[in-house]
N, C-alpha and C positions, 0 to 999 in steps of 0.2 A: 378696542380693536380684538381684532380677531388672529391669533397667531398661528401662523400656517407651519405645517409642520410633516413632512414627507405626503403633501399633496392633500393634507387631512386639516377639516378646521378643528381644533381642541378647543372645547370652551363655550361660554356665552358673551363673551366680550365684555366682561366689566371692568371693575377698579383696579382688580390684582390679578399677579399673576404667579405660579409654581411653573418653573420647567417652560412646558409648551401649553398648559391648562389656563384661561383666562376665566375671570369670576367676578362676579359683583357680591364681594365682601357684606355690604349692608344689608342686600335682599336676602342671603343668607342668616344674617343675624336675626332678620326680623322674621323670617319664616321658622327661624328655630326657635324662636323666642314665644313664639305664637303658639306654637306646639306643646315646647315642653312646660311653659309656665301651664298651661292647661291641665295638665296632669301632677303637676308639683306645685300648686298655688296651696293646697291644704296641709303641706308635709310642715310638720312643726319645725322644720331646720331650716324652712325656705329662705331663710333670710342668709343663709350661707352660699347663694346661690346669687345676690344682687349685685356684687361687685364684677360678677361674670359677665355682666351684659352692661356695663357701664365704662368698659376701656380698663377697669382693674383687673382684679385677680379674684377669684370665687375663694370661698372662706372653710374649702372642704380639706386641708391638711397638705396639698400639693400645690398651691397656688399657681391653679390652670388660668392661663389667658384666653378669652374666646377666640382672639386672632390667632394666637400662636397653635390653637387646636385645629382651627379652618384649615391655616396654612399646612399643618403636620399631616391633616388628611387628605386634602389635595395633593399635597405630595408623594403620599402612598398611591392615589389615581393616576398620577405623572408616571412613576416607577409601571404602573398598568400599561399607558399607553404605551410606554417604549418598547413595549414588547408585540405591538403591532407592527405586523410584516419584517418579526424576527427571522422567519424559516427562510425569507424569500432572500434574507440578506446573506444568507449564507452560501446561498449559490454565485455571488458577487464574490467569492474565494478563487486566488488564483494558483493556490497552492495548498499540499496538505495540512502544512506548518500552520498557516494563515487560516486554512478553516477550522483544524484544530483550536486554535489560541481564542477563534470568535465563539465558536461552540461552547468552548468551555463559560468565557464573559456571559455570553446567553442564560447559560444553564443558571451562573451565578446570581444573574440577575435577576432570572423567574423565580429562583428560590427566594431570592431576599423580598421579593414583592409578595409572595406568597405567604412568607412569615408576616411581613407587615400587614398584609390583607388579613390576616387568620382574624376569627370573631374572638379569639382570646386574646388579644393583643388589645383588639379596638373595645371588647364590651367587659370580658372579665377583667381587665387590666386597668378601667376606667377608675379613674381618683389617683393613679401612682403616675410618676413622674414616665414611664415609658409607653402609658395609653394615653386615654382624652379625660378631661375633666367627668367625673360620676353624672355629673346632668345627663351626660349623653344617653345615658342608659335609657330616657323615656323618648332616645330619639332612633336608637339604632335599630332596635327589636323588630319596629313595622317600617322603618323605612329605608334602612342603610342595610339590614342583614343580605335580603335577597339579592341583592347586586353584590355583595360582598361573596355570599357564596356561591354566585355565578361567576364571579371572577374567578376566586379560589378555583374552583374545577376547571374552568377553561386553562387557566395557569397551567395547572398539573396536566391537563392533558398536551399541551404545549409540549410541556418540557420532557414527557415522556416520547413526543413524538421527534424534539431535538437530539434526544437522548439517542436515539434509533437510526439516525443517520450519519453515513460519513461519506468522507471525502472520494473514495473508489467508484461507490455506487453512482456519484455523479458524472465522473467521467466516463465512465460506462453508458449511462443512460444519454450523454450526449451523442457518444459514438454510436448509440442505436439509433439516435433519430436521423444523423446523418446517412446511414445505412438504410433504413427506411427510404427517405427521398430517395436516396442512388435507387434503388430497388421499383420505386413508382416509376422514375424515369426510364428505367429499362423495359418497363412493360407499356410504357406508352409508344417508346420507339418503337417495342416488337409490333406492335399494333398498325403502327403508321405502315410500317415495311408489309406489312399482311396486307394492309386495304392497297399498297402498290402494286402489288405482284399479280399476273396470272399464274405462276408455275403453281399447281397443286403439289408437288413435292417440296418446292420452298415453304408454302402456306403449311403443311404439314411438321415441318420442322420448327417452324415461329409457335405453333401451337403447343408442341411439346416443349419447346422454351418458355413460352407462359406459365403452363401448370407448376414447373419447375419452378419459376419467379414467383409463384400466387404462394407455393409450401413456403419458400426462403421467407417472403412475407411476413407470413403468419406466423412464423419461429420468432419472428423480429420481436413484430407484435407482441407476442408472449412475454418475451423479455421486457419491453418497456412495461406491459400493466403489472407485472411482479415485482418490479423496482421500487424500492421503498421511498424514493423523491417523486413516484407518480402516484404515493397515495397518500400522502400528508394533506391536512386541510391548510385552510388558509385561515389566521385569526387577525381581527380588527375590532380593538378595543373600543373606539372611535363614538360611535354610534350610542352605548352605554353611557359611555362617561359625559359625553354633552347633555344626555338625557337627565341622567344621575345629579350633575351640576345644576339644571334647570328646575329639577325635583327641589331641590336643595335652597333655591331661589324664589321657590315657592310661583314660578311660573309653569310648572309642569305637575298634571294632578298625580299623586303618589300613587295611584290606584292605572297608569300607565303598563302596560307590560312591556318586562326588560326584553329590547332587541339583544337577535343573537351574537356573540362574540365569535363564532365560526364559520366558515362556509365551506360546505364540503368540497373536495377535490371533485369537480367531474370532465376534469380532463379525459378524452378518449383517444387514445393514439390508434384503437383499431379501426383506422378509416381505409377501409377494403376497396377495391374498384367496384362501382356498383352499375346496373343498368338492366333494362328489360327483356324477359324473350319473347319473341313476336310468336302471335298466335296465329294457328292456322297455314294450310297451304303448304308444298313440299321444299319453298327454298325462302331461307330466313332472310329477312328485310335487315335492313340498316339501324344497331341497336340505338337506342336514346343516349344521349350523352352527356352524366352524369360527372363534373370533377369530384378529386378528391376532397373527402371531409365535408361535403355538403348535404352529408346524410342529417337525419332529425335529431340524430343526438341519442335518442331511446334505444336503449338495451335491445328489449323486446325485437323493434323493426329493425334492429342491425341483424340480429338473427337470422330474422325472416330473411332480411335481402340476400343474408350469404346463401342463403338454402337457395333461393332463388339464382343465383349467382352460381352454384355446382349444379343444378337444373341447366342453366344455361349451358355450361358447358357441355354438357353431357349430350343436349340438342344441337348445338354446334359442331361437335363432330362428328354425328349421325348426317347431319344435313351437308358437312364437308364431303363426306365417304359417298352421297349420295349424289353429288352435283360438281364432281372434281372439276368438270372443266368449266363451270359456270363461276366468274371473278362475283365474291361476295364482300361488301363492305361491312365491317364491323367498328364498332367504340371500342376503344381500347381499355374500356372501365368494364368491360360486360364479364372479367373474369377475376 
């Protein structure tokens, strides 16, 4: 049975579970034993390993049990999994007090996961009660270490981003997005009015108003871009944990690359009105309609489009004064 957690499947659906993670304990034991025994069978103290694989305890002094060690290790992975979507959960807070409480809880949870995930705890302290059995030394260096390092680095990065967030900026960001949408609506209304009137004086007033709205829109977008909440990455450790569990079970090659745990923030609030400037002739044609936000999302393309927009504004003003008596229809996204 695969356990569902926040719409993500954790683990392979084996015979045991720790938190949200499901795993096949016997498969892990078989895969672990085949790897560990291969490098340890000529050790003169190899006899101390025997009870560890047969349901008993090792003879290395701490009396470790394989089942308990797997539970301990997967328990650490579960703490890492719980940090998936942590930043997004902060956005659900409805007050500064709730936000601060939740933020502190996430920071503590992240610190705990980092401390327990450290190579020092898992490798250097193997053989002691606080770590895993010393037998895992022949398993962690080439197999678990890359994942542990990736989890640790990403958890630290995530904790730094969480520490840099505050509730005031979250409220400001929501207000800025509402203001941005309000300005967009005003620009759309202005262009509808422009295309509905034959009065050149009224059209000129509308053009002046649109230029002011465009400037105001750019100022709001700049504030959105600089807001800390608009810069944080998304963190999800599910794919890495699923792959790691599958490797521990011997179902996936240890050479498989580690999936990324972070997704860069690709949100682009700078969705300015776009359009194309007609070429040729002395009278502008109707501009192509391009809704808000349907640009490619590529920053270079957006910058090029913004240059075309400014050029379109200049040409439209020239055409307007050359043809004051002619009614001209434009898309309200040309500016």
